[in-house]
N, C-alpha and C positions, 0 to 999 in steps of 0.2 A: 704559537704552536699549540694545537689541541692537546689535551691530556693524553689521549691515546698515542699521539705522535711522540710525546716525551717518553711514554712507556716503551714505545718501539725502539727508541735510541738506547734506553737502558737495557732492554732485552737483547738487542743486537750486540751491545758491548759484551754482555755476559756470555752469550752464545759463542761469539768469536773467541773469547778466552777459553771456553771449554773445548772448542774444536781445535784450536791452534796451540794455545799455551805459550810459554816463554821458556828460554833456556833455564835450567835449574841453576840457581846462583850458588857460588861457593863463597868461602869466607873472604877471599880477595885480599888486597893489600891493607895494611894498617894505616893509622892516621896519627898525627901529632896530637898533643893536648889542645883543648879549646883555648882560644885567645881570650884575654880579658874583655868582657862584654862592653859594648859601647852603645850609648843612646843614639837612636836613629835621627833624633833632632827634628827641627822644623824643615819642611812643612808636614811631616808625617805625624808628629806628636803635637798635642794641643793642651789647653788647660783642662780638657775633659778626659775621659777614659779611652785609651786605645789598647785593645787586647786581641786575643785570638788570631794572630797573623798566619798567613799562608802565602808562599811564593809560587808563582807559575813555574812550569818546568824549565822555561828558558831564563828565569830569574829577572824578567823585565816587568813583571806586574806583581805588586805586593797588595794582597787583600788583607783586610783586618776589620775588627768590630769597633765601633765607636758610638758614643752618645753625644757627640759634638753637634752644634747647631747645623741646620740644613738637612736633617734627616726627616723621617716620616713618623717618628715616635719611638721611645725606648732606645734599644740598641739597633743599629743598622750596619750593613756590610758596605764598606768603602773600598776603593782601589786606587793605588798610586802607580804611575807608570814611569819608565825611564827608557831612553833610546838604546843604551848599551850597559853592560855591567860596570863600566867606568863612569857613566854619567850619573848626575844627581837625580833623586826622585822629584818628579813634578808634584804639584799640589794634588791631594787626593780628591776623588769625585765619588759621590754616592752612586751605588749601582741602580738606583731608581725604583719606581713602584712595582715593577714586575717581580723583583726579588724581595724588596723591603716592604714592610707593612707598619701599621700603627703599634704592632707588638714588638717583642724582642726577637731579632734575627741576627744570628751570631755564629762565629767560629767556622769559617769555610774550610774546605779541603777538596782536592780534585782527584779525578781518575787520572791515570798516567797519560792517557791520550788527550787530556784537556777538554773533553767534550761533556764531562759531568762535574757538577759541583754539589757537594754534600754540606749541609749546614743545619743548625738547630734553630727551632722557632717555637714559641708558644701561641702562635696564631690559631684562630678557629679552624676546625676540620681535622684536628689531630686526635690522638688516643689518650693523651694525658697532659701532665704538667708542661713538659717540653718534648717535642718530637724531632726526629731527623727527617729532613726534606731533601729532595734532589732536584736540581735544575739542569737542563741540558742546553747545549748550543751547537750550532752547525759548524761555525768557524772557531777553531780552538784559540785563536789570538784576538777574538772580538770580545773584549771585556764587558761590553754593554749589549751583547747579543744573547744573553740568557733568556730562555723562555719560561713560561709560568711553572713554578716548582710543583712537584707532586710529593705526597707523603710517601716515605719509604715503606710503609705498610706494617702490619701487625707482627711480622717476623722480627722486626727491629724494635718497633715502638710498642709501648704499653702504657699503663695508667700512671707510672712514675715518670721521673725526668730521664730522658734519653738524649744524650748530647755529644757533640765533639767527635764526629766520626773520622776515621782514616781508612783509605781504600787500598787494598793490596791485590795485585794481579799475580797469582802464584805461578811457579814453574810447572805446575801440574794441570794447567788449564782451568783454574777456578778463580772466582772473585770472592774476596773476603772483606767484610766491613767490620772493623773494630770500633768500639765506642764506649763511652762511660754511661753508667746507669745506677740509680739508687733504688732499683726495684726490689732488692732483697735486703735492704738495710734501712736504717733511719733516714728520713728525708735529709738530703745533702751529704749522705755518706755513700760515696760512689765506688763501684768496682768496674773492672774492664770486662766487656763482653765481646763476642764475635758472632757474626751471622754469615752464612755462605750463600752466594748468589745462585738462584735456580735458573734453569733454561728458559722459563717463561717470564723472566725479568723480575720476579719476586725474590724475597729473602727468606731463608729457612729460619726457624725459631732460634733466637740468639742463645748462646750458652756462655757461662762464666769462663774466664781465662784465669784460673787460680794462680798460675805462675806470675802474673802481673798485678794481682790484687792483694790487698792487705786488710787487716782489721780496721784501718782508718780509711781515708778517702783517696782514691786514685782516679785521675781524670785526664781528659784530652790526650788520648794516645796519638802518636804520630809515628808512622812506620816508614823506615827507609825503603826505597822502591824494590830492593832486592830481598826484602823480608828478613834481614839479618840484624836489625837494630830497631828498638822501639823506645821512643821517648814518651814520658808522661810527667804529670806533676802530682805531688802528693804531700800530705802532712804526716806520713808514716814515721815511725821512730827513726831517728837519725837525721831528720831534716834540719838544715841549718837555720831556717827561719820558720814562720808560720806555714808556708808552703814552698816547696823547692822542686827543682827539675831532676828527674831520675831517668836512668836508661837501663835497658836490658838488651842482651845480645844472644846470639846463637850462631853456630857454625854453618848450619844449613837450614832451609825453611822446613825441613821435616822434623827437626829436633825441638824439644821444649825450650821455652825461654829460661835463661839463667836468672837467678835472683837479681832484681834491679839494684843498682847502686846510685847514690847521689852524685851529681857533677860537683866538681871542686869549686873553690872560692873564685875562680875566674868567671864562673857563670852564676852560681848561687850566692845569695847574700843573706844577711840576717832578717831580710824583709820578705815579702811575697814575690816569688818568682814562678810564673805560671804559663801554661798554654804554649809550650815550645812546639815548633814546627821544623822538621828537618828538610832542607831543600833537596831537589833532585840531584844536585851536584855532590851530595853527601858531605859537603864541607861547610855548609852555611846553616846556622841554627838561629832562628828568630823567635823571640818570646816577649812576654810582658812582665813588667816589674813595677812595684810601687816604692822602690828604693829612693833615697834622697837624691836630689840633683836633676830630677825630671821636670817636665812641663806641667804635668797634671797628676792626678792620683795614680793612674797606671800609664806607663809609656812603653813604647816598643824598643827593644834592644836587639843587638846582633852579636854573635860570636862566631868565629871561623876556625877551621883547622886545615892542615895541609895533608893531602894524601901522600903517603910514603911510597916511593917507587914509581911515581907517575903523577899525572895532572889530577886536579880535583874534579874533572868532568866525568861524564858517564862512560 
């Protein structure tokens, strides 16, 4: 796909959102506490690093970042597939040279319709240290159908590190891209920013989200599809280890975010617990940790909860 075609898909997605929108979410049913996190094991985890996980909407594809052998250099994006939610994961496969490069390509996330994938990369052609890029595909279940990524542009990216985006389709017909950036702090000291999609497929200048940011480092936001829950990882005061997973909630998408709180010991450990991703089912949380008992330095883990008063689905 030519660059202009990829931009057309992005523009069409944003225009559709602005024209149609989605029903405004309400707080909905509550959930039980998170289960004790379990290591996702072989073949997902290896003696190398597995981080930055993201589940497809149907839960049958698990994307993640790894520096395991068989890639194209640095960190690459890989995907594992399974036939049903009850089946085991098959061996992961590299997304290939259309998406991955000799540089660091990492931390994928998707638009709700599955046609767009956002990720960060320090490949040439960006605006700074790391930029957010977007790839598109025609068929939302084709994990190897991604076309050549394009840079998300200067509204999102700058001279600093911009990374780990999460995409929200609001109930008011707009598209929002949340991400982490160290643009206004010391290198490596991240805050959460948000950019709004414009009708021409570009992104408006990003602004700080102070409700989600702290004096320390706050990274990899992951928003629930209804816009009522935001996960991130941070080393802010009160973290149980060097980095831990935090969550903020709100009653409606029009309200500000409440002060984030750290997840309990079922999820967080005295070690680094990072880069959580909330699944479309609202009940599955995948993340990376370097706690003891894994296969490598960082492994992938999963924790689940039960939706009270109904199933865990959408």
